[in-house]
PyMOL Python script that loads the backbone (N, CA, C, O; Angstrom):
from pymol import cmd

cmd.read_pdbstr("""\
ATOM      1  N   MET A   1      34.870 202.631-113.201  1.00  0.00           N
ATOM      2  CA  MET A   1      34.482 202.564-111.813  1.00  0.00           C
ATOM      3  C   MET A   1      33.064 202.013-111.727  1.00  0.00           C
ATOM      4  O   MET A   1      32.173 202.405-112.479  1.00  0.00           O
ATOM      5  N   VAL A   2      32.890 201.106-110.800  1.00  0.00           N
ATOM      6  CA  VAL A   2      31.590 200.486-110.567  1.00  0.00           C
ATOM      7  C   VAL A   2      30.971 201.144-109.333  1.00  0.00           C
ATOM      8  O   VAL A   2      31.592 201.171-108.271  1.00  0.00           O
ATOM      9  N   ILE A   3      29.771 201.666-109.465  1.00  0.00           N
ATOM     10  CA  ILE A   3      29.058 202.224-108.321  1.00  0.00           C
ATOM     11  C   ILE A   3      28.137 201.126-107.794  1.00  0.00           C
ATOM     12  O   ILE A   3      27.289 200.605-108.518  1.00  0.00           O
ATOM     13  N   ALA A   4      28.322 200.783-106.510  1.00  0.00           N
ATOM     14  CA  ALA A   4      27.577 199.658-105.944  1.00  0.00           C
ATOM     15  C   ALA A   4      27.305 199.898-104.464  1.00  0.00           C
ATOM     16  O   ALA A   4      27.924 200.759-103.840  1.00  0.00           O
ATOM     17  N   ASP A   5      26.376 199.129-103.915  1.00  0.00           N
ATOM     18  CA  ASP A   5      26.120 199.164-102.477  1.00  0.00           C
ATOM     19  C   ASP A   5      27.120 198.304-101.726  1.00  0.00           C
ATOM     20  O   ASP A   5      27.445 198.573-100.569  1.00  0.00           O
ATOM     21  N   LYS A   6      27.613 197.246-102.410  1.00  0.00           N
ATOM     22  CA  LYS A   6      28.590 196.355-101.796  1.00  0.00           C
ATOM     23  C   LYS A   6      29.342 195.599-102.887  1.00  0.00           C
ATOM     24  O   LYS A   6      28.924 195.575-104.044  1.00  0.00           O
ATOM     25  N   VAL A   7      30.458 194.982-102.499  1.00  0.00           N
ATOM     26  CA  VAL A   7      31.222 194.112-103.397  1.00  0.00           C
ATOM     27  C   VAL A   7      30.847 192.681-103.031  1.00  0.00           C
ATOM     28  O   VAL A   7      30.946 192.285-101.870  1.00  0.00           O
ATOM     29  N   THR A   8      30.419 191.913-104.020  1.00  0.00           N
ATOM     30  CA  THR A   8      29.979 190.542-103.758  1.00  0.00           C
ATOM     31  C   THR A   8      31.051 189.535-104.157  1.00  0.00           C
ATOM     32  O   THR A   8      31.990 189.857-104.884  1.00  0.00           O
ATOM     33  N   ARG A   9      30.894 188.334-103.674  1.00  0.00           N
ATOM     34  CA  ARG A   9      31.795 187.247-104.077  1.00  0.00           C
ATOM     35  C   ARG A   9      31.739 187.034-105.578  1.00  0.00           C
ATOM     36  O   ARG A   9      32.756 186.741-106.207  1.00  0.00           O
ATOM     37  N   GLU A  10      30.552 187.181-106.153  1.00  0.00           N
ATOM     38  CA  GLU A  10      30.394 187.005-107.603  1.00  0.00           C
ATOM     39  C   GLU A  10      31.195 188.067-108.366  1.00  0.00           C
ATOM     40  O   GLU A  10      31.792 187.770-109.401  1.00  0.00           O
ATOM     41  N   ASP A  11      31.208 189.297-107.860  1.00  0.00           N
ATOM     42  CA  ASP A  11      32.032 190.342-108.481  1.00  0.00           C
ATOM     43  C   ASP A  11      33.500 189.904-108.549  1.00  0.00           C
ATOM     44  O   ASP A  11      34.169 190.085-109.566  1.00  0.00           O
ATOM     45  N   LEU A  12      33.974 189.336-107.467  1.00  0.00           N
ATOM     46  CA  LEU A  12      35.378 188.931-107.395  1.00  0.00           C
ATOM     47  C   LEU A  12      35.659 187.681-108.228  1.00  0.00           C
ATOM     48  O   LEU A  12      36.718 187.574-108.846  1.00  0.00           O
ATOM     49  N   LYS A  13      34.727 186.746-108.247  1.00  0.00           N
ATOM     50  CA  LYS A  13      34.905 185.521-109.046  1.00  0.00           C
ATOM     51  C   LYS A  13      35.044 185.833-110.528  1.00  0.00           C
ATOM     52  O   LYS A  13      35.780 185.148-111.239  1.00  0.00           O
ATOM     53  N   GLN A  14      34.351 186.852-110.998  1.00  0.00           N
ATOM     54  CA  GLN A  14      34.360 187.192-112.423  1.00  0.00           C
ATOM     55  C   GLN A  14      35.653 187.873-112.860  1.00  0.00           C
ATOM     56  O   GLN A  14      35.918 187.987-114.056  1.00  0.00           O
ATOM     57  N   MET A  15      36.453 188.321-111.909  1.00  0.00           N
ATOM     58  CA  MET A  15      37.702 188.993-112.258  1.00  0.00           C
ATOM     59  C   MET A  15      38.743 187.984-112.728  1.00  0.00           C
ATOM     60  O   MET A  15      38.819 186.873-112.205  1.00  0.00           O
ATOM     61  N   GLN A  16      39.540 188.374-113.712  1.00  0.00           N
ATOM     62  CA  GLN A  16      40.630 187.551-114.222  1.00  0.00           C
ATOM     63  C   GLN A  16      41.926 187.954-113.519  1.00  0.00           C
ATOM     64  O   GLN A  16      42.048 189.097-113.079  1.00  0.00           O
ATOM     65  N   PRO A  17      42.902 187.037-113.403  1.00  0.00           N
ATOM     66  CA  PRO A  17      44.187 187.400-112.801  1.00  0.00           C
ATOM     67  C   PRO A  17      44.808 188.604-113.521  1.00  0.00           C
ATOM     68  O   PRO A  17      44.855 188.656-114.750  1.00  0.00           O
ATOM     69  N   GLY A  18      45.274 189.553-112.734  1.00  0.00           N
ATOM     70  CA  GLY A  18      45.852 190.771-113.283  1.00  0.00           C
ATOM     71  C   GLY A  18      44.849 191.888-113.483  1.00  0.00           C
ATOM     72  O   GLY A  18      45.235 193.027-113.748  1.00  0.00           O
ATOM     73  N   GLU A  19      43.582 191.583-113.361  1.00  0.00           N
ATOM     74  CA  GLU A  19      42.528 192.577-113.569  1.00  0.00           C
ATOM     75  C   GLU A  19      42.298 193.386-112.290  1.00  0.00           C
ATOM     76  O   GLU A  19      42.366 192.854-111.181  1.00  0.00           O
ATOM     77  N   SER A  20      42.025 194.677-112.466  1.00  0.00           N
ATOM     78  CA  SER A  20      41.681 195.564-111.354  1.00  0.00           C
ATOM     79  C   SER A  20      40.301 196.142-111.585  1.00  0.00           C
ATOM     80  O   SER A  20      39.895 196.393-112.719  1.00  0.00           O
ATOM     81  N   GLN A  21      39.587 196.349-110.487  1.00  0.00           N
ATOM     82  CA  GLN A  21      38.303 197.040-110.552  1.00  0.00           C
ATOM     83  C   GLN A  21      38.233 198.022-109.393  1.00  0.00           C
ATOM     84  O   GLN A  21      38.682 197.729-108.284  1.00  0.00           O
ATOM     85  N   THR A  22      37.670 199.177-109.661  1.00  0.00           N
ATOM     86  CA  THR A  22      37.456 200.172-108.623  1.00  0.00           C
ATOM     87  C   THR A  22      35.961 200.278-108.370  1.00  0.00           C
ATOM     88  O   THR A  22      35.162 200.436-109.294  1.00  0.00           O
ATOM     89  N   PHE A  23      35.606 200.187-107.098  1.00  0.00           N
ATOM     90  CA  PHE A  23      34.204 200.251-106.684  1.00  0.00           C
ATOM     91  C   PHE A  23      33.987 201.509-105.855  1.00  0.00           C
ATOM     92  O   PHE A  23      34.779 201.805-104.960  1.00  0.00           O
ATOM     93  N   LYS A  24      32.929 202.248-106.140  1.00  0.00           N
ATOM     94  CA  LYS A  24      32.511 203.387-105.312  1.00  0.00           C
ATOM     95  C   LYS A  24      31.383 202.885-104.432  1.00  0.00           C
ATOM     96  O   LYS A  24      30.333 202.471-104.922  1.00  0.00           O
ATOM     97  N   LEU A  25      31.612 202.924-103.122  1.00  0.00           N
ATOM     98  CA  LEU A  25      30.669 202.359-102.167  1.00  0.00           C
ATOM     99  C   LEU A  25      30.082 203.466-101.289  1.00  0.00           C
ATOM    100  O   LEU A  25      30.632 204.566-101.241  1.00  0.00           O
ATOM    101  N   PRO A  26      28.967 203.191-100.591  1.00  0.00           N
ATOM    102  CA  PRO A  26      28.261 204.250 -99.874  1.00  0.00           C
ATOM    103  C   PRO A  26      28.939 204.760 -98.601  1.00  0.00           C
ATOM    104  O   PRO A  26      28.729 205.908 -98.209  1.00  0.00           O
ATOM    105  N   ASN A  27      29.754 203.914 -97.948  1.00  0.00           N
ATOM    106  CA  ASN A  27      30.327 204.352 -96.671  1.00  0.00           C
ATOM    107  C   ASN A  27      31.556 203.517 -96.292  1.00  0.00           C
ATOM    108  O   ASN A  27      31.909 202.558 -96.978  1.00  0.00           O
ATOM    109  N   ALA A  28      32.191 203.901 -95.193  1.00  0.00           N
ATOM    110  CA  ALA A  28      33.408 203.228 -94.738  1.00  0.00           C
ATOM    111  C   ALA A  28      33.141 201.772 -94.351  1.00  0.00           C
ATOM    112  O   ALA A  28      33.987 200.907 -94.579  1.00  0.00           O
ATOM    113  N   GLN A  29      31.994 201.500 -93.777  1.00  0.00           N
ATOM    114  CA  GLN A  29      31.656 200.129 -93.400  1.00  0.00           C
ATOM    115  C   GLN A  29      31.618 199.233 -94.633  1.00  0.00           C
ATOM    116  O   GLN A  29      32.079 198.093 -94.577  1.00  0.00           O
ATOM    117  N   ALA A  30      31.083 199.722 -95.731  1.00  0.00           N
ATOM    118  CA  ALA A  30      31.035 198.949 -96.972  1.00  0.00           C
ATOM    119  C   ALA A  30      32.448 198.704 -97.516  1.00  0.00           C
ATOM    120  O   ALA A  30      32.726 197.642 -98.074  1.00  0.00           O
ATOM    121  N   LEU A  31      33.338 199.690 -97.351  1.00  0.00           N
ATOM    122  CA  LEU A  31      34.735 199.502 -97.777  1.00  0.00           C
ATOM    123  C   LEU A  31      35.394 198.388 -96.973  1.00  0.00           C
ATOM    124  O   LEU A  31      36.064 197.521 -97.534  1.00  0.00           O
ATOM    125  N   ASP A  32      35.202 198.417 -95.663  1.00  0.00           N
ATOM    126  CA  ASP A  32      35.796 197.387 -94.810  1.00  0.00           C
ATOM    127  C   ASP A  32      35.211 196.009 -95.114  1.00  0.00           C
ATOM    128  O   ASP A  32      35.931 195.011 -95.119  1.00  0.00           O
ATOM    129  N   SER A  33      33.918 195.960 -95.365  1.00  0.00           N
ATOM    130  CA  SER A  33      33.260 194.709 -95.707  1.00  0.00           C
ATOM    131  C   SER A  33      33.801 194.149 -97.031  1.00  0.00           C
ATOM    132  O   SER A  33      33.999 192.942 -97.167  1.00  0.00           O
ATOM    133  N   ALA A  34      34.034 195.036 -97.995  1.00  0.00           N
ATOM    134  CA  ALA A  34      34.584 194.607 -99.287  1.00  0.00           C
ATOM    135  C   ALA A  34      35.971 194.004 -99.108  1.00  0.00           C
ATOM    136  O   ALA A  34      36.305 193.004 -99.744  1.00  0.00           O
ATOM    137  N   GLY A  35      36.775 194.609 -98.247  1.00  0.00           N
ATOM    138  CA  GLY A  35      38.106 194.060 -97.965  1.00  0.00           C
ATOM    139  C   GLY A  35      38.029 192.682 -97.337  1.00  0.00           C
ATOM    140  O   GLY A  35      38.813 191.796 -97.677  1.00  0.00           O
ATOM    141  N   THR A  36      37.094 192.499 -96.427  1.00  0.00           N
ATOM    142  CA  THR A  36      36.894 191.199 -95.790  1.00  0.00           C
ATOM    143  C   THR A  36      36.436 190.159 -96.812  1.00  0.00           C
ATOM    144  O   THR A  36      36.897 189.018 -96.792  1.00  0.00           O
ATOM    145  N   THR A  37      35.536 190.552 -97.695  1.00  0.00           N
ATOM    146  CA  THR A  37      35.056 189.644 -98.740  1.00  0.00           C
ATOM    147  C   THR A  37      36.205 189.213 -99.642  1.00  0.00           C
ATOM    148  O   THR A  37      36.306 188.040-100.002  1.00  0.00           O
ATOM    149  N   ALA A  38      37.068 190.148-100.007  1.00  0.00           N
ATOM    150  CA  ALA A  38      38.223 189.818-100.854  1.00  0.00           C
ATOM    151  C   ALA A  38      39.161 188.853-100.133  1.00  0.00           C
ATOM    152  O   ALA A  38      39.675 187.916-100.744  1.00  0.00           O
ATOM    153  N   TYR A  39      39.384 189.073 -98.848  1.00  0.00           N
ATOM    154  CA  TYR A  39      40.236 188.166 -98.065  1.00  0.00           C
ATOM    155  C   TYR A  39      39.638 186.756 -98.050  1.00  0.00           C
ATOM    156  O   TYR A  39      40.356 185.776 -98.245  1.00  0.00           O
ATOM    157  N   GLN A  40      38.340 186.655 -97.820  1.00  0.00           N
ATOM    158  CA  GLN A  40      37.674 185.347 -97.793  1.00  0.00           C
ATOM    159  C   GLN A  40      37.771 184.659 -99.152  1.00  0.00           C
ATOM    160  O   GLN A  40      38.044 183.460 -99.219  1.00  0.00           O
ATOM    161  N   MET A  41      37.553 185.400-100.226  1.00  0.00           N
ATOM    162  CA  MET A  41      37.611 184.807-101.564  1.00  0.00           C
ATOM    163  C   MET A  41      39.028 184.366-101.912  1.00  0.00           C
ATOM    164  O   MET A  41      39.210 183.376-102.621  1.00  0.00           O
ATOM    165  N   ALA A  42      40.020 185.079-101.429  1.00  0.00           N
ATOM    166  CA  ALA A  42      41.404 184.671-101.666  1.00  0.00           C
ATOM    167  C   ALA A  42      41.659 183.291-101.067  1.00  0.00           C
ATOM    168  O   ALA A  42      42.351 182.466-101.664  1.00  0.00           O
ATOM    169  N   ARG A  43      41.106 183.049 -99.903  1.00  0.00           N
ATOM    170  CA  ARG A  43      41.262 181.735 -99.254  1.00  0.00           C
ATOM    171  C   ARG A  43      40.503 180.651-100.020  1.00  0.00           C
ATOM    172  O   ARG A  43      40.997 179.533-100.162  1.00  0.00           O
ATOM    173  N   ILE A  44      39.312 180.974-100.509  1.00  0.00           N
ATOM    174  CA  ILE A  44      38.485 180.005-101.230  1.00  0.00           C
ATOM    175  C   ILE A  44      39.091 179.677-102.592  1.00  0.00           C
ATOM    176  O   ILE A  44      39.156 178.510-102.979  1.00  0.00           O
ATOM    177  N   GLU A  45      39.538 180.710-103.324  1.00  0.00           N
ATOM    178  CA  GLU A  45      40.035 180.529-104.692  1.00  0.00           C
ATOM    179  C   GLU A  45      41.532 180.241-104.757  1.00  0.00           C
ATOM    180  O   GLU A  45      42.061 179.978-105.837  1.00  0.00           O
ATOM    181  N   ASP A  46      42.217 180.287-103.625  1.00  0.00           N
ATOM    182  CA  ASP A  46      43.661 180.073-103.566  1.00  0.00           C
ATOM    183  C   ASP A  46      44.394 181.050-104.500  1.00  0.00           C
ATOM    184  O   ASP A  46      45.213 180.650-105.329  1.00  0.00           O
ATOM    185  N   CYS A  47      44.074 182.332-104.340  1.00  0.00           N
ATOM    186  CA  CYS A  47      44.729 183.394-105.095  1.00  0.00           C
ATOM    187  C   CYS A  47      44.937 184.564-104.137  1.00  0.00           C
ATOM    188  O   CYS A  47      44.699 184.433-102.936  1.00  0.00           O
ATOM    189  N   THR A  48      45.373 185.687-104.653  1.00  0.00           N
ATOM    190  CA  THR A  48      45.522 186.859-103.801  1.00  0.00           C
ATOM    191  C   THR A  48      44.800 188.049-104.430  1.00  0.00           C
ATOM    192  O   THR A  48      44.665 188.141-105.650  1.00  0.00           O
ATOM    193  N   TYR A  49      44.352 188.935-103.588  1.00  0.00           N
ATOM    194  CA  TYR A  49      43.758 190.197-103.998  1.00  0.00           C
ATOM    195  C   TYR A  49      44.513 191.303-103.274  1.00  0.00           C
ATOM    196  O   TYR A  49      44.729 191.218-102.065  1.00  0.00           O
ATOM    197  N   SER A  50      44.914 192.334-104.000  1.00  0.00           N
ATOM    198  CA  SER A  50      45.470 193.504-103.334  1.00  0.00           C
ATOM    199  C   SER A  50      44.385 194.564-103.290  1.00  0.00           C
ATOM    200  O   SER A  50      43.560 194.672-104.197  1.00  0.00           O
ATOM    201  N   ILE A  51      44.403 195.342-102.219  1.00  0.00           N
ATOM    202  CA  ILE A  51      43.323 196.284-101.959  1.00  0.00           C
ATOM    203  C   ILE A  51      43.903 197.663-101.656  1.00  0.00           C
ATOM    204  O   ILE A  51      44.867 197.798-100.903  1.00  0.00           O
ATOM    205  N   GLU A  52      43.297 198.677-102.256  1.00  0.00           N
ATOM    206  CA  GLU A  52      43.625 200.070-101.943  1.00  0.00           C
ATOM    207  C   GLU A  52      42.322 200.780-101.617  1.00  0.00           C
ATOM    208  O   GLU A  52      41.446 200.904-102.473  1.00  0.00           O
ATOM    209  N   LYS A  53      42.192 201.248-100.374  1.00  0.00           N
ATOM    210  CA  LYS A  53      40.975 201.941 -99.939  1.00  0.00           C
ATOM    211  C   LYS A  53      41.221 203.442 -99.877  1.00  0.00           C
ATOM    212  O   LYS A  53      42.302 203.892 -99.498  1.00  0.00           O
ATOM    213  N   ASP A  54      40.218 204.199-100.249  1.00  0.00           N
ATOM    214  CA  ASP A  54      40.222 205.656-100.102  1.00  0.00           C
ATOM    215  C   ASP A  54      38.949 206.019 -99.348  1.00  0.00           C
ATOM    216  O   ASP A  54      37.859 206.056 -99.921  1.00  0.00           O
ATOM    217  N   TYR A  55      39.105 206.287 -98.057  1.00  0.00           N
ATOM    218  CA  TYR A  55      37.940 206.556 -97.220  1.00  0.00           C
ATOM    219  C   TYR A  55      37.310 207.918 -97.513  1.00  0.00           C
ATOM    220  O   TYR A  55      36.121 208.111 -97.259  1.00  0.00           O
ATOM    221  N   VAL A  56      38.081 208.855 -98.039  1.00  0.00           N
ATOM    222  CA  VAL A  56      37.539 210.174 -98.364  1.00  0.00           C
ATOM    223  C   VAL A  56      36.612 210.080 -99.575  1.00  0.00           C
ATOM    224  O   VAL A  56      35.493 210.594 -99.555  1.00  0.00           O
ATOM    225  N   GLU A  57      37.098 209.412-100.638  1.00  0.00           N
ATOM    226  CA  GLU A  57      36.302 209.260-101.860  1.00  0.00           C
ATOM    227  C   GLU A  57      35.342 208.071-101.800  1.00  0.00           C
ATOM    228  O   GLU A  57      34.492 207.905-102.675  1.00  0.00           O
ATOM    229  N   LYS A  58      35.484 207.247-100.761  1.00  0.00           N
ATOM    230  CA  LYS A  58      34.672 206.037-100.560  1.00  0.00           C
ATOM    231  C   LYS A  58      34.840 205.070-101.741  1.00  0.00           C
ATOM    232  O   LYS A  58      33.861 204.555-102.280  1.00  0.00           O
ATOM    233  N   THR A  59      36.101 204.833-102.131  1.00  0.00           N
ATOM    234  CA  THR A  59      36.386 203.888-103.211  1.00  0.00           C
ATOM    235  C   THR A  59      37.336 202.810-102.709  1.00  0.00           C
ATOM    236  O   THR A  59      38.101 203.010-101.765  1.00  0.00           O
ATOM    237  N   ILE A  60      37.260 201.679-103.361  1.00  0.00           N
ATOM    238  CA  ILE A  60      38.186 200.586-103.099  1.00  0.00           C
ATOM    239  C   ILE A  60      38.609 200.013-104.450  1.00  0.00           C
ATOM    240  O   ILE A  60      37.772 199.709-105.300  1.00  0.00           O
ATOM    241  N   LYS A  61      39.918 199.871-104.631  1.00  0.00           N
ATOM    242  CA  LYS A  61      40.466 199.270-105.847  1.00  0.00           C
ATOM    243  C   LYS A  61      40.943 197.875-105.467  1.00  0.00           C
ATOM    244  O   LYS A  61      41.765 197.710-104.565  1.00  0.00           O
ATOM    245  N   ILE A  62      40.422 196.887-106.158  1.00  0.00           N
ATOM    246  CA  ILE A  62      40.765 195.492-105.902  1.00  0.00           C
ATOM    247  C   ILE A  62      41.432 194.918-107.135  1.00  0.00           C
ATOM    248  O   ILE A  62      40.901 195.015-108.241  1.00  0.00           O
ATOM    249  N   THR A  63      42.603 194.317-106.942  1.00  0.00           N
ATOM    250  CA  THR A  63      43.343 193.688-108.029  1.00  0.00           C
ATOM    251  C   THR A  63      43.503 192.212-107.709  1.00  0.00           C
ATOM    252  O   THR A  63      43.949 191.846-106.622  1.00  0.00           O
ATOM    253  N   LYS A  64      43.135 191.368-108.664  1.00  0.00           N
ATOM    254  CA  LYS A  64      43.294 189.927-108.499  1.00  0.00           C
ATOM    255  C   LYS A  64      44.636 189.498-109.064  1.00  0.00           C
ATOM    256  O   LYS A  64      44.984 189.841-110.194  1.00  0.00           O
ATOM    257  N   ALA A  65      45.394 188.739-108.264  1.00  0.00           N
ATOM    258  CA  ALA A  65      46.709 188.280-108.716  1.00  0.00           C
ATOM    259  C   ALA A  65      46.708 186.779-108.902  1.00  0.00           C
ATOM    260  O   ALA A  65      47.728 186.203-109.279  1.00  0.00           O
TER     261      ALA A  65
END
""", "prot")
cmd.dss("prot")
cmd.show_as("cartoon", "prot")
cmd.util.cbc("prot")
cmd.orient("prot")
């Protein structure tokens, strides 16, 4: 698990297809922002990211496909 203030485009670019990363973020707004960033990167990189958010634990699991 990566503890961070936000998920960056660079974080997502470094992921390999099939790889998952879980990020612990400070709040719900950061979780929503991370989901938006993943959506934008999917359009740029022509790939897909699946997202699982846990608002109670403030984590987001992102998988690159």
